[in-house]
PQR file with spaces between the fields and no chain letter, atoms N, CA, C, O and H, PARSE charges and radii, in Angstrom:
ATOM       1  N    MET     1     -15.123   -4.044    4.010 -0.4000 1.5000
ATOM       2  CA   MET     1     -14.047   -4.450    3.739 -0.0000 2.0000
ATOM       3  C    MET     1     -12.801   -3.735    4.017  0.5500 1.7000
ATOM       4  O    MET     1     -12.681   -2.558    3.677 -0.5500 1.4000
ATOM       5  N    GLU     2     -11.959   -4.310    4.556 -0.4000 1.5000
ATOM       6  CA   GLU     2     -10.767   -3.682    4.886 -0.0000 2.0000
ATOM       7  C    GLU     2      -9.734   -3.317    3.537  0.5500 1.7000
ATOM       8  O    GLU     2      -9.443   -4.049    2.591 -0.5500 1.4000
ATOM       9  H    GLU     2     -12.056   -5.266    4.832  0.4000 1.0000
ATOM      10  N    THR     3      -9.301   -1.905    3.824 -0.4000 1.5000
ATOM      11  CA   THR     3      -8.519   -1.437    2.464 -0.0000 2.0000
ATOM      12  C    THR     3      -7.188   -2.310    2.267  0.5500 1.7000
ATOM      13  O    THR     3      -6.730   -2.445    1.132 -0.5500 1.4000
ATOM      14  H    THR     3      -9.537   -1.310    4.593  0.4000 1.0000
ATOM      15  N    ALA     4      -6.554   -2.918    3.404 -0.4000 1.5000
ATOM      16  CA   ALA     4      -5.516   -3.462    2.867 -0.0000 2.0000
ATOM      17  C    ALA     4      -6.173   -4.922    2.032  0.5500 1.7000
ATOM      18  O    ALA     4      -5.641   -5.419    1.039 -0.5500 1.4000
ATOM      19  H    ALA     4      -6.925   -2.808    4.326  0.4000 1.0000
ATOM      20  N    GLU     5      -7.230   -5.360    2.589 -0.4000 1.5000
ATOM      21  CA   GLU     5      -7.643   -6.425    1.890 -0.0000 2.0000
ATOM      22  C    GLU     5      -8.184   -6.361    0.370  0.5500 1.7000
ATOM      23  O    GLU     5      -8.093   -7.246   -0.480 -0.5500 1.4000
ATOM      24  H    GLU     5      -7.662   -4.957    3.396  0.4000 1.0000
ATOM      25  N    LYS     6      -8.687   -5.265    0.268 -0.4000 1.5000
ATOM      26  CA   LYS     6      -9.081   -4.415   -1.105 -0.0000 2.0000
ATOM      27  C    LYS     6      -7.932   -4.511   -2.039  0.5500 1.7000
ATOM      28  O    LYS     6      -7.988   -4.987   -3.173 -0.5500 1.4000
ATOM      29  H    LYS     6      -8.761   -4.546    0.959  0.4000 1.0000
ATOM      30  N    LEU     7      -6.934   -4.038   -1.485 -0.4000 1.5000
ATOM      31  CA   LEU     7      -5.320   -3.976   -2.157 -0.0000 2.0000
ATOM      32  C    LEU     7      -4.828   -5.286   -2.485  0.5500 1.7000
ATOM      33  O    LEU     7      -4.057   -5.445   -3.431 -0.5500 1.4000
ATOM      34  H    LEU     7      -6.889   -3.651   -0.564  0.4000 1.0000
ATOM      35  N    ARG     8      -5.192   -6.154   -1.824 -0.4000 1.5000
ATOM      36  CA   ARG     8      -4.729   -7.819   -1.825 -0.0000 2.0000
ATOM      37  C    ARG     8      -5.588   -8.279   -2.848  0.5500 1.7000
ATOM      38  O    ARG     8      -4.961   -8.975   -3.647 -0.5500 1.4000
ATOM      39  H    ARG     8      -5.819   -6.025   -1.055  0.4000 1.0000
ATOM      40  N    ARG     9      -6.866   -8.147   -3.148 -0.4000 1.5000
ATOM      41  CA   ARG     9      -7.627   -8.692   -4.157 -0.0000 2.0000
ATOM      42  C    ARG     9      -7.389   -7.754   -5.652  0.5500 1.7000
ATOM      43  O    ARG     9      -7.758   -8.166   -6.752 -0.5500 1.4000
ATOM      44  H    ARG     9      -7.376   -7.582   -2.499  0.4000 1.0000
ATOM      45  N    LYS    10      -6.795   -6.615   -5.454 -0.4000 1.5000
ATOM      46  CA   LYS    10      -6.163   -6.075   -6.780 -0.0000 2.0000
ATOM      47  C    LYS    10      -4.837   -6.846   -7.169  0.5500 1.7000
ATOM      48  O    LYS    10      -4.424   -6.713   -8.321 -0.5500 1.4000
ATOM      49  H    LYS    10      -6.495   -6.280   -4.561  0.4000 1.0000
ATOM      50  N    GLY    11      -4.304   -7.462   -6.479 -0.4000 1.5000
ATOM      51  CA   GLY    11      -3.092   -8.167   -6.730 -0.0000 2.0000
ATOM      52  C    GLY    11      -1.580   -7.620   -5.889  0.5500 1.7000
ATOM      53  O    GLY    11      -0.453   -8.056   -6.123 -0.5500 1.4000
ATOM      54  H    GLY    11      -4.640   -7.569   -5.544  0.4000 1.0000
ATOM      55  N    VAL    12      -1.953   -6.530   -4.846 -0.4000 1.5000
ATOM      56  CA   VAL    12      -1.082   -6.135   -4.404 -0.0000 2.0000
ATOM      57  C    VAL    12      -0.521   -6.813   -3.186  0.5500 1.7000
ATOM      58  O    VAL    12      -1.152   -6.910   -2.134 -0.5500 1.4000
ATOM      59  H    VAL    12      -2.869   -6.175   -4.655  0.4000 1.0000
ATOM      60  N    GLN    13       0.856   -7.339   -3.400 -0.4000 1.5000
ATOM      61  CA   GLN    13       1.127   -8.359   -1.930 -0.0000 2.0000
ATOM      62  C    GLN    13       1.262   -7.516   -0.746  0.5500 1.7000
ATOM      63  O    GLN    13       1.922   -6.478   -0.781 -0.5500 1.4000
ATOM      64  H    GLN    13       1.369   -7.260   -4.255  0.4000 1.0000
ATOM      65  N    ILE    14       0.796   -7.832    0.063 -0.4000 1.5000
ATOM      66  CA   ILE    14       1.206   -7.430    1.325 -0.0000 2.0000
ATOM      67  C    ILE    14       0.999   -8.560    2.651  0.5500 1.7000
ATOM      68  O    ILE    14      -0.029   -8.870    3.253 -0.5500 1.4000
ATOM      69  H    ILE    14       0.260   -8.675    0.092  0.4000 1.0000
ATOM      70  N    PRO    15       2.433   -9.028    2.826 -0.5600 1.5000
ATOM      71  CA   PRO    15       2.619  -10.310    3.319  0.2800 2.0000
ATOM      72  C    PRO    15       1.922  -10.145    4.861  0.5500 1.7000
ATOM      73  O    PRO    15       1.167  -11.010    5.303 -0.5500 1.4000
ATOM      74  N    ILE    16       2.224   -9.102    5.507 -0.4000 1.5000
ATOM      75  CA   ILE    16       1.568   -8.932    7.012 -0.0000 2.0000
ATOM      76  C    ILE    16       0.522   -7.998    7.095  0.5500 1.7000
ATOM      77  O    ILE    16       0.824   -7.020    7.779 -0.5500 1.4000
ATOM      78  H    ILE    16       2.837   -8.398    5.149  0.4000 1.0000
ATOM      79  N    PRO    17      -0.721   -7.980    6.573 -0.5600 1.5000
ATOM      80  CA   PRO    17      -1.740   -6.811    6.383  0.2800 2.0000
ATOM      81  C    PRO    17      -1.730   -6.086    7.768  0.5500 1.7000
ATOM      82  O    PRO    17      -1.716   -4.858    7.678 -0.5500 1.4000
ATOM      83  N    PRO    18      -1.735   -6.569    8.944 -0.5600 1.5000
ATOM      84  CA   PRO    18      -2.107   -6.063   10.066  0.2800 2.0000
ATOM      85  C    PRO    18      -0.619   -4.872   10.345  0.5500 1.7000
ATOM      86  O    PRO    18      -0.811   -3.899   11.074 -0.5500 1.4000
ATOM      87  N    GLY    19       0.611   -5.061    9.779 -0.4000 1.5000
ATOM      88  CA   GLY    19       1.419   -4.565   10.011 -0.0000 2.0000
ATOM      89  C    GLY    19       1.468   -3.190    8.976  0.5500 1.7000
ATOM      90  O    GLY    19       2.401   -2.393    9.070 -0.5500 1.4000
ATOM      91  H    GLY    19       0.767   -5.851    9.187  0.4000 1.0000
ATOM      92  N    VAL    20       0.480   -3.022    8.088 -0.4000 1.5000
ATOM      93  CA   VAL    20       0.611   -1.816    7.076 -0.0000 2.0000
ATOM      94  C    VAL    20      -0.587   -0.802    7.403  0.5500 1.7000
ATOM      95  O    VAL    20      -1.735   -1.241    7.339 -0.5500 1.4000
ATOM      96  H    VAL    20      -0.279   -3.670    8.012  0.4000 1.0000
ATOM      97  N    GLU    21      -0.398    0.336    7.700 -0.4000 1.5000
ATOM      98  CA   GLU    21      -1.617    1.430    7.991 -0.0000 2.0000
ATOM      99  C    GLU    21      -1.586    2.257    6.595  0.5500 1.7000
ATOM     100  O    GLU    21      -0.670    2.846    6.021 -0.5500 1.4000
ATOM     101  H    GLU    21       0.535    0.692    7.752  0.4000 1.0000
ATOM     102  N    ILE    22      -2.951    2.066    6.281 -0.4000 1.5000
ATOM     103  CA   ILE    22      -3.427    2.852    4.932 -0.0000 2.0000
ATOM     104  C    ILE    22      -4.425    3.844    5.399  0.5500 1.7000
ATOM     105  O    ILE    22      -5.552    3.410    5.634 -0.5500 1.4000
ATOM     106  H    ILE    22      -3.695    1.588    6.748  0.4000 1.0000
ATOM     107  N    GLY    23      -4.187    5.138    5.577 -0.4000 1.5000
ATOM     108  CA   GLY    23      -5.312    6.121    5.812 -0.0000 2.0000
ATOM     109  C    GLY    23      -6.399    5.858    5.047  0.5500 1.7000
ATOM     110  O    GLY    23      -6.247    5.278    3.972 -0.5500 1.4000
ATOM     111  H    GLY    23      -3.271    5.491    5.386  0.4000 1.0000
ATOM     112  N    PRO    24      -7.646    6.245    5.489 -0.5600 1.5000
ATOM     113  CA   PRO    24      -9.111    5.996    4.931  0.2800 2.0000
ATOM     114  C    PRO    24      -8.965    7.153    3.618  0.5500 1.7000
ATOM     115  O    PRO    24      -9.402    6.781    2.529 -0.5500 1.4000
ATOM     116  N    GLU    25      -8.527    8.152    3.689 -0.4000 1.5000
ATOM     117  CA   GLU    25      -8.318    9.246    2.523 -0.0000 2.0000
ATOM     118  C    GLU    25      -7.716    8.551    1.350  0.5500 1.7000
ATOM     119  O    GLU    25      -7.981    8.944    0.213 -0.5500 1.4000
ATOM     120  H    GLU    25      -8.171    8.455    4.574  0.4000 1.0000
ATOM     121  N    VAL    26      -6.856    7.456    1.578 -0.4000 1.5000
ATOM     122  CA   VAL    26      -6.064    6.943    0.214 -0.0000 2.0000
ATOM     123  C    VAL    26      -7.098    6.190   -0.984  0.5500 1.7000
ATOM     124  O    VAL    26      -7.888    5.265   -0.792 -0.5500 1.4000
ATOM     125  H    VAL    26      -6.641    7.137    2.501  0.4000 1.0000
ATOM     126  N    ASP    27      -6.847    6.811   -2.081 -0.4000 1.5000
ATOM     127  CA   ASP    27      -7.833    6.397   -3.000 -0.0000 2.0000
ATOM     128  C    ASP    27      -7.161    5.173   -3.945  0.5500 1.7000
ATOM     129  O    ASP    27      -6.390    5.307   -4.895 -0.5500 1.4000
ATOM     130  H    ASP    27      -6.205    7.562   -2.236  0.4000 1.0000
ATOM     131  N    ILE    28      -7.681    4.003   -3.397 -0.4000 1.5000
ATOM     132  CA   ILE    28      -6.969    2.703   -4.014 -0.0000 2.0000
ATOM     133  C    ILE    28      -7.096    2.505   -5.074  0.5500 1.7000
ATOM     134  O    ILE    28      -6.495    1.523   -5.509 -0.5500 1.4000
ATOM     135  H    ILE    28      -8.307    3.894   -2.624  0.4000 1.0000
ATOM     136  N    GLY    29      -8.040    3.427   -6.155 -0.4000 1.5000
ATOM     137  CA   GLY    29      -7.831    3.278   -7.404 -0.0000 2.0000
ATOM     138  C    GLY    29      -6.543    3.831   -8.030  0.5500 1.7000
ATOM     139  O    GLY    29      -6.337    3.642   -9.229 -0.5500 1.4000
ATOM     140  H    GLY    29      -8.529    4.224   -5.801  0.4000 1.0000
ATOM     141  N    ARG    30      -5.601    4.557   -7.212 -0.4000 1.5000
ATOM     142  CA   ARG    30      -4.288    5.155   -7.575 -0.0000 2.0000
ATOM     143  C    ARG    30      -3.213    4.209   -7.051  0.5500 1.7000
ATOM     144  O    ARG    30      -2.093    4.653   -6.797 -0.5500 1.4000
ATOM     145  H    ARG    30      -5.769    4.710   -6.238  0.4000 1.0000
ATOM     146  N    ILE    31      -3.473    3.086   -6.902 -0.4000 1.5000
ATOM     147  CA   ILE    31      -2.665    1.972   -6.390 -0.0000 2.0000
ATOM     148  C    ILE    31      -2.486    0.966   -7.349  0.5500 1.7000
ATOM     149  O    ILE    31      -3.366    0.106   -7.306 -0.5500 1.4000
ATOM     150  H    ILE    31      -4.383    2.725   -7.108  0.4000 1.0000
ATOM     151  N    SER    32      -1.476    0.776   -8.347 -0.4000 1.5000
ATOM     152  CA   SER    32      -1.522   -0.344   -9.050 -0.0000 2.0000
ATOM     153  C    SER    32      -1.479   -1.765   -8.173  0.5500 1.7000
ATOM     154  O    SER    32      -0.940   -1.821   -7.067 -0.5500 1.4000
ATOM     155  H    SER    32      -0.761    1.475   -8.382  0.4000 1.0000
ATOM     156  N    GLY    33      -1.998   -2.684   -8.696 -0.4000 1.5000
ATOM     157  CA   GLY    33      -1.654   -4.200   -8.333 -0.0000 2.0000
ATOM     158  C    GLY    33      -0.908   -4.824   -9.118  0.5500 1.7000
ATOM     159  O    GLY    33      -0.935   -6.054   -9.098 -0.5500 1.4000
ATOM     160  H    GLY    33      -2.436   -2.638   -9.593  0.4000 1.0000
ATOM     161  N    GLU    34      -0.192   -4.242   -9.863 -0.4000 1.5000
ATOM     162  CA   GLU    34       0.872   -4.996  -10.543 -0.0000 2.0000
ATOM     163  C    GLU    34       2.253   -4.809   -9.846  0.5500 1.7000
ATOM     164  O    GLU    34       2.827   -3.755   -9.572 -0.5500 1.4000
ATOM     165  H    GLU    34      -0.170   -3.242   -9.879  0.4000 1.0000
ATOM     166  N    ARG    35       2.716   -6.337   -9.587 -0.4000 1.5000
ATOM     167  CA   ARG    35       3.977   -6.239   -8.952 -0.0000 2.0000
ATOM     168  C    ARG    35       4.229   -5.229   -7.612  0.5500 1.7000
ATOM     169  O    ARG    35       5.359   -4.939   -7.219 -0.5500 1.4000
ATOM     170  H    ARG    35       2.250   -7.193   -9.809  0.4000 1.0000
ATOM     171  N    VAL    36       3.237   -4.845   -7.111 -0.4000 1.5000
ATOM     172  CA   VAL    36       3.728   -3.737   -6.010 -0.0000 2.0000
ATOM     173  C    VAL    36       3.481   -4.766   -4.704  0.5500 1.7000
ATOM     174  O    VAL    36       2.592   -5.609   -4.585 -0.5500 1.4000
ATOM     175  H    VAL    36       2.319   -5.080   -7.430  0.4000 1.0000
ATOM     176  N    VAL    37       4.457   -4.457   -3.852 -0.4000 1.5000
ATOM     177  CA   VAL    37       4.709   -5.032   -2.670 -0.0000 2.0000
ATOM     178  C    VAL    37       4.764   -4.116   -1.597  0.5500 1.7000
ATOM     179  O    VAL    37       5.691   -3.310   -1.518 -0.5500 1.4000
ATOM     180  H    VAL    37       5.180   -3.772   -3.948  0.4000 1.0000
ATOM     181  N    ILE    38       3.778   -4.170   -0.692 -0.4000 1.5000
ATOM     182  CA   ILE    38       4.049   -3.507    0.749 -0.0000 2.0000
ATOM     183  C    ILE    38       4.256   -4.420    1.916  0.5500 1.7000
ATOM     184  O    ILE    38       3.520   -5.336    2.281 -0.5500 1.4000
ATOM     185  H    ILE    38       3.025   -4.824   -0.756  0.4000 1.0000
ATOM     186  N    HIS    39       5.423   -4.002    2.457 -0.4000 1.5000
ATOM     187  CA   HIS    39       6.082   -4.692    3.663 -0.0000 2.0000
ATOM     188  C    HIS    39       5.618   -4.048    4.777  0.5500 1.7000
ATOM     189  O    HIS    39       5.266   -2.869    4.795 -0.5500 1.4000
ATOM     190  H    HIS    39       6.021   -3.257    2.161  0.4000 1.0000
ATOM     191  N    PRO    40       5.609   -5.040    6.003 -0.5600 1.5000
ATOM     192  CA   PRO    40       5.094   -4.438    7.179  0.2800 2.0000
ATOM     193  C    PRO    40       5.908   -3.110    7.601  0.5500 1.7000
ATOM     194  O    PRO    40       7.028   -2.881    7.144 -0.5500 1.4000
ATOM     195  N    GLY    41       5.195   -2.181    8.590 -0.4000 1.5000
ATOM     196  CA   GLY    41       5.845   -1.194    8.881 -0.0000 2.0000
ATOM     197  C    GLY    41       5.662    0.025    8.055  0.5500 1.7000
ATOM     198  O    GLY    41       6.219    1.082    8.353 -0.5500 1.4000
ATOM     199  H    GLY    41       4.286   -2.368    8.962  0.4000 1.0000
ATOM     200  N    CYS    42       4.900   -0.107    7.036 -0.4000 1.5000
ATOM     201  CA   CYS    42       4.718    1.000    5.993 -0.0000 2.0000
ATOM     202  C    CYS    42       3.201    2.015    6.606  0.5500 1.7000
ATOM     203  O    CYS    42       2.280    1.543    7.273 -0.5500 1.4000
ATOM     204  H    CYS    42       4.448   -0.966    6.795  0.4000 1.0000
ATOM     205  N    ARG    43       3.299    3.166    6.236 -0.4000 1.5000
ATOM     206  CA   ARG    43       2.150    3.812    6.369 -0.0000 2.0000
ATOM     207  C    ARG    43       1.864    4.733    5.272  0.5500 1.7000
ATOM     208  O    ARG    43       2.688    5.614    5.031 -0.5500 1.4000
ATOM     209  H    ARG    43       4.047    3.549    5.695  0.4000 1.0000
ATOM     210  N    ILE    44       0.831    4.640    4.599 -0.4000 1.5000
ATOM     211  CA   ILE    44       0.367    5.092    3.491 -0.0000 2.0000
ATOM     212  C    ILE    44      -0.796    6.056    3.677  0.5500 1.7000
ATOM     213  O    ILE    44      -1.880    5.615    4.057 -0.5500 1.4000
ATOM     214  H    ILE    44       0.162    3.924    4.795  0.4000 1.0000
ATOM     215  N    ARG    45      -0.630    7.295    3.438 -0.4000 1.5000
ATOM     216  CA   ARG    45      -1.608    8.339    3.879 -0.0000 2.0000
ATOM     217  C    ARG    45      -1.575    9.428    2.634  0.5500 1.7000
ATOM     218  O    ARG    45      -0.542    9.635    1.997 -0.5500 1.4000
ATOM     219  H    ARG    45       0.251    7.653    3.129  0.4000 1.0000
ATOM     220  N    GLY    46      -2.693   10.029    2.392 -0.4000 1.5000
ATOM     221  CA   GLY    46      -3.105   11.343    1.591 -0.0000 2.0000
ATOM     222  C    GLY    46      -3.686   10.807    0.231  0.5500 1.7000
ATOM     223  O    GLY    46      -3.287    9.878   -0.472 -0.5500 1.4000
ATOM     224  H    GLY    46      -3.532    9.861    2.909  0.4000 1.0000
ATOM     225  N    GLU    47      -4.691   11.621    0.076 -0.4000 1.5000
ATOM     226  CA   GLU    47      -5.535   11.265   -1.292 -0.0000 2.0000
ATOM     227  C    GLU    47      -5.002   11.419   -2.486  0.5500 1.7000
ATOM     228  O    GLU    47      -5.588   10.908   -3.440 -0.5500 1.4000
ATOM     229  H    GLU    47      -5.015   12.376    0.646  0.4000 1.0000
ATOM     230  N    ARG    48      -3.720   12.190   -2.708 -0.4000 1.5000
ATOM     231  CA   ARG    48      -2.919   12.244   -4.006 -0.0000 2.0000
ATOM     232  C    ARG    48      -2.020   11.239   -4.043  0.5500 1.7000
ATOM     233  O    ARG    48      -1.349   11.156   -5.071 -0.5500 1.4000
ATOM     234  H    ARG    48      -3.243   12.605   -1.934  0.4000 1.0000
ATOM     235  N    THR    49      -1.800   10.297   -3.012 -0.4000 1.5000
ATOM     236  CA   THR    49      -0.907    9.202   -3.222 -0.0000 2.0000
ATOM     237  C    THR    49      -1.105    8.283   -4.623  0.5500 1.7000
ATOM     238  O    THR    49      -2.188    7.927   -5.089 -0.5500 1.4000
ATOM     239  H    THR    49      -2.346   10.364   -2.177  0.4000 1.0000
ATOM     240  N    LEU    50       0.087    8.027   -5.108 -0.4000 1.5000
ATOM     241  CA   LEU    50       0.101    7.342   -6.436 -0.0000 2.0000
ATOM     242  C    LEU    50       1.129    6.325   -6.027  0.5500 1.7000
ATOM     243  O    LEU    50       2.188    6.526   -5.434 -0.5500 1.4000
ATOM     244  H    LEU    50       0.967    8.316   -4.730  0.4000 1.0000
ATOM     245  N    ILE    51       0.540    5.032   -6.519 -0.4000 1.5000
ATOM     246  CA   ILE    51       1.901    4.052   -6.258 -0.0000 2.0000
ATOM     247  C    ILE    51       1.913    3.060   -7.779  0.5500 1.7000
ATOM     248  O    ILE    51       0.969    2.334   -8.093 -0.5500 1.4000
ATOM     249  H    ILE    51      -0.321    4.869   -7.001  0.4000 1.0000
ATOM     250  N    LEU    52       2.886    3.182   -8.410 -0.4000 1.5000
ATOM     251  CA   LEU    52       2.857    2.774   -9.845 -0.0000 2.0000
ATOM     252  C    LEU    52       3.459    1.072   -9.879  0.5500 1.7000
ATOM     253  O    LEU    52       4.078    0.467   -9.004 -0.5500 1.4000
ATOM     254  H    LEU    52       3.652    3.772   -8.155  0.4000 1.0000
ATOM     255  N    PRO    53       3.158    0.765  -10.779 -0.5600 1.5000
ATOM     256  CA   PRO    53       3.524   -0.798  -10.931  0.2800 2.0000
ATOM     257  C    PRO    53       5.154   -0.877  -10.851  0.5500 1.7000
ATOM     258  O    PRO    53       6.017   -0.157  -11.353 -0.5500 1.4000
ATOM     259  N    GLY    54       5.242   -2.174   -9.923 -0.4000 1.5000
ATOM     260  CA   GLY    54       6.779   -2.623   -9.547 -0.0000 2.0000
ATOM     261  C    GLY    54       7.080   -2.283   -8.445  0.5500 1.7000
ATOM     262  O    GLY    54       8.072   -2.821   -7.953 -0.5500 1.4000
ATOM     263  H    GLY    54       4.541   -2.759   -9.515  0.4000 1.0000
ATOM     264  N    VAL    55       6.339   -1.272   -7.659 -0.4000 1.5000
ATOM     265  CA   VAL    55       6.969   -0.403   -6.487 -0.0000 2.0000
ATOM     266  C    VAL    55       7.121   -1.498   -5.303  0.5500 1.7000
ATOM     267  O    VAL    55       6.296   -2.403   -5.180 -0.5500 1.4000
ATOM     268  H    VAL    55       5.533   -0.835   -8.059  0.4000 1.0000
ATOM     269  N    ARG    56       8.035   -1.377   -4.595 -0.4000 1.5000
ATOM     270  CA   ARG    56       8.525   -2.184   -3.290 -0.0000 2.0000
ATOM     271  C    ARG    56       8.504   -1.254   -2.144  0.5500 1.7000
ATOM     272  O    ARG    56       9.578   -0.682   -1.959 -0.5500 1.4000
ATOM     273  H    ARG    56       8.705   -0.641   -4.695  0.4000 1.0000
ATOM     274  N    LEU    57       7.695   -1.006   -1.455 -0.4000 1.5000
ATOM     275  CA   LEU    57       7.543   -0.326   -0.288 -0.0000 2.0000
ATOM     276  C    LEU    57       7.985   -1.118    0.822  0.5500 1.7000
ATOM     277  O    LEU    57       7.521   -2.232    1.065 -0.5500 1.4000
ATOM     278  H    LEU    57       6.823   -1.471   -1.606  0.4000 1.0000
ATOM     279  N    GLY    58       9.079   -0.428    1.652 -0.4000 1.5000
ATOM     280  CA   GLY    58       9.637   -0.917    2.867 -0.0000 2.0000
ATOM     281  C    GLY    58      10.431   -2.387    2.885  0.5500 1.7000
ATOM     282  O    GLY    58      10.607   -3.099    3.874 -0.5500 1.4000
ATOM     283  H    GLY    58       9.456    0.477    1.455  0.4000 1.0000
ATOM     284  N    ALA    59      10.865   -2.645    1.500 -0.4000 1.5000
ATOM     285  CA   ALA    59      11.552   -3.620    1.861 -0.0000 2.0000
ATOM     286  C    ALA    59      13.065   -3.856    2.471  0.5500 1.7000
ATOM     287  O    ALA    59      13.682   -4.916    2.571 -0.5500 1.4000
ATOM     288  H    ALA    59      10.722   -2.067    0.697  0.4000 1.0000
ATOM     289  N    GLU    60      13.467   -2.503    2.850 -0.4000 1.5000
ATOM     290  CA   GLU    60      14.867   -2.365    3.573 -0.0000 2.0000
ATOM     291  C    GLU    60      14.520   -1.759    5.135  0.5500 1.7000
ATOM     292  O    GLU    60      15.185   -2.077    6.121 -0.5500 1.4000
ATOM     293  H    GLU    60      12.966   -1.642    2.768  0.4000 1.0000
ATOM     294  N    ALA    61      13.592   -1.018    5.166 -0.4000 1.5000
ATOM     295  CA   ALA    61      13.075   -0.560    6.334 -0.0000 2.0000
ATOM     296  C    ALA    61      11.766    0.239    6.051  0.5500 1.7000
ATOM     297  O    ALA    61      11.465    0.698    4.949 -0.5500 1.4000
ATOM     298  H    ALA    61      13.052   -0.760    4.365  0.4000 1.0000
ATOM     299  N    PRO    62      10.969    0.352    7.284 -0.5600 1.5000
ATOM     300  CA   PRO    62       9.815    0.995    7.222  0.2800 2.0000
ATOM     301  C    PRO    62       9.577    2.112    6.301  0.5500 1.7000
ATOM     302  O    PRO    62      10.585    2.782    6.076 -0.5500 1.4000
ATOM     303  N    VAL    63       8.594    2.450    5.763 -0.4000 1.5000
ATOM     304  CA   VAL    63       8.269    3.895    5.074 -0.0000 2.0000
ATOM     305  C    VAL    63       7.223    4.409    5.270  0.5500 1.7000
ATOM     306  O    VAL    63       6.345    3.640    5.660 -0.5500 1.4000
ATOM     307  H    VAL    63       7.776    1.906    5.946  0.4000 1.0000
ATOM     308  N    THR    64       6.992    5.309    5.165 -0.4000 1.5000
ATOM     309  CA   THR    64       5.866    6.448    5.140 -0.0000 2.0000
ATOM     310  C    THR    64       5.703    7.386    4.025  0.5500 1.7000
ATOM     311  O    THR    64       6.512    8.304    3.892 -0.5500 1.4000
ATOM     312  H    THR    64       7.706    5.934    4.848  0.4000 1.0000
ATOM     313  N    ILE    65       4.744    7.234    3.228 -0.4000 1.5000
ATOM     314  CA   ILE    65       4.262    8.102    2.487 -0.0000 2.0000
ATOM     315  C    ILE    65       2.892    8.877    2.345  0.5500 1.7000
ATOM     316  O    ILE    65       1.753    8.488    2.601 -0.5500 1.4000
ATOM     317  H    ILE    65       4.087    6.488    3.336  0.4000 1.0000
ATOM     318  N    GLU    66       3.355   10.117    1.848 -0.4000 1.5000
ATOM     319  CA   GLU    66       1.755   10.775    2.046 -0.0000 2.0000
ATOM     320  C    GLU    66       1.870   11.777    0.890  0.5500 1.7000
ATOM     321  O    GLU    66       2.725   12.653    1.023 -0.5500 1.4000
ATOM     322  H    GLU    66       4.281   10.433    1.640  0.4000 1.0000
ATOM     323  N    ASN    67       1.122   11.769   -0.237 -0.4000 1.5000
ATOM     324  CA   ASN    67       0.678   12.421   -1.206 -0.0000 2.0000
ATOM     325  C    ASN    67       1.731   12.377   -2.001  0.5500 1.7000
ATOM     326  O    ASN    67       1.696   12.926   -3.103 -0.5500 1.4000
ATOM     327  H    ASN    67       0.428   11.057   -0.346  0.4000 1.0000
């Protein structure tokens, strides 16, 4: 199963999954499913990446985060 789909099943809102890049090293256990939104154009990389409840990535512009 694709990482974006796994995150959506956790409750993460990803309006356009093909528009989001998530590296294979990202531990989805470190991404909260509570009120998290990842907008198109975002890139998420790094095994130490941590996304906490309520985070909205890329609401204003594309974002790249790493660790």
